[in-house]
N, C-alpha and C positions, 0 to 999 in steps of 0.2 A: 503493501500501499503506498510506502514512503521510501519505495529505493531509485535509486538513479539508474540502476545498471540491472541487469540478471545474472545469473555466475553462470558459468561458459568452463566446462572438464569434462571429461571423458569419467563420468559412472559408468561404474562395476555395478549392475542391477542383479548381478547372479548371485552375490552373497547374502541377498534376503532371503532365497529358495528356502531355506534351511530352519526349524523352527530356533527361537531364541529373538535379544534381544536388535529394534531396526537398525543397522549401523551404513552411515553414509561412506562411503567407499570411491575415491579419484583416483585415476592412475592419469601420472604425468603433471604438466602446471594447471593451477587452477587461472582464469582470467575472466574480464568480467564484460558484458557486451552492452553499448548502451544503444545501439539503433539508430532510428530518425528523430529529430526534434519532433517529428507531428504523424498523427497514425496514419494510415493508410485508411482508403475511402472506405466508410460503412464499419470502421473497425474502432473499437475504443481506446483510449490511451491509456499506456501502461508505463510503468518506471518513470524514466525525466520528462515523457510527453506528460504526465501527470501534471509536472509544471510548469508547462506553457500554454499545454490546450486546453480550450473550453475552459477557464479558471471560474469564470461566474458559476460554474455547475459542481465545482472541483469536489466537493467534499459528498457529492454522490457516484461523482466520477471514479473519484476512493475506495469506496465500497464496493461498488460494482466491480473492483475487481478481487472481492475476496469472498465476497458475498455467496454460501451454498444454498441453493435452493431448498434443499434437503431438510435443511438445519433450521430450527426453533431460536434458535441465537440469534437475537440482534446485535448491529453494531452500535453503540452511543456515537451520535453525531457530533455533539459538543465534544466528543472525546478527540475525536478525529477531527475536529474545527481547531481545536485548542493544538492541538501539538502540530500543525498548518503553521497558524500561528507563532510555533516556537520555533521550526526548523527557520521560518523565513527569519527570523529575530537572529538567530544565534549561528545558523550554517551558512558558511562561504557559499557553499555548492548551491543552496536551496535559493541564496541572492545570484547569484550568476545566473540562474536558470529564470529565475524572474526578471531579471534583465534582458533573455531573449525575449520572455514572453510580450515585455513593453515591448520592443524592433519589432518583433510581429504584429502587433497590433498598430502598431503604424501605419503597416503597409506590405504585405504579400509579398513584394516585388523586390523585397532590401535582404539580398545575399550576404551573409555573415559565417561566421565561424567561431563554435565557442573551443580551445581547446584547453584540456585538463593536463596540466605538469605537475610530473608528483619529483619528488627527491631521486634520482636513478643510483644515488650513490649507497643505495641498503641492499645489500645480496641476503637473500634467506640458502642456510644450509636445509639440507635434506635431515627432517623431523628424526630424532635421535627417540628411544626409549621414553625419557623422561618428560618430554615435549609432547605424547600423545596422552590425549586423557578421554575418558568417559565419563556420564552421568547417568547412573542406573535410576529409575522415580522409584519413590518408597526402598532405594539402599540406605537415607540419611540416619543418623539414630542422632541425638544432639548432645546424651551421654558420654559420647565418643569424642566431640568434636575438641576438646582440650589437645588430643592425640594426632590432630589432622596437622 
């Protein structure tokens, strides 16, 4: 609902064919896919498009991304609206995409590019066993907290 990108990776889907807890296993490098600034015709906006396209209906557009029509659970619109306002205030990427929205609103024929440049001096090594973690729901005991 608030992501700028979708995750891209080679996901091993065979690992969950056996009994046991769900495992998300990827092979190779994880990447982020951003896509186009505006949705294709007759498509709902998603990811970064939600910060730019049809922001008059932004709360509903964001909720439409995650609504499960079979579920009876409702999403609180005031929480979604509050999160939008918070991201607009504190997140520099959200502000950048809002500037793109403002440029698009001024005229459809404006050509511009957004470049997200990161500090490329950081290198990541392959994970070691101490860097791998798992969360097992229901396996947390407050009495053992001091041992952790």
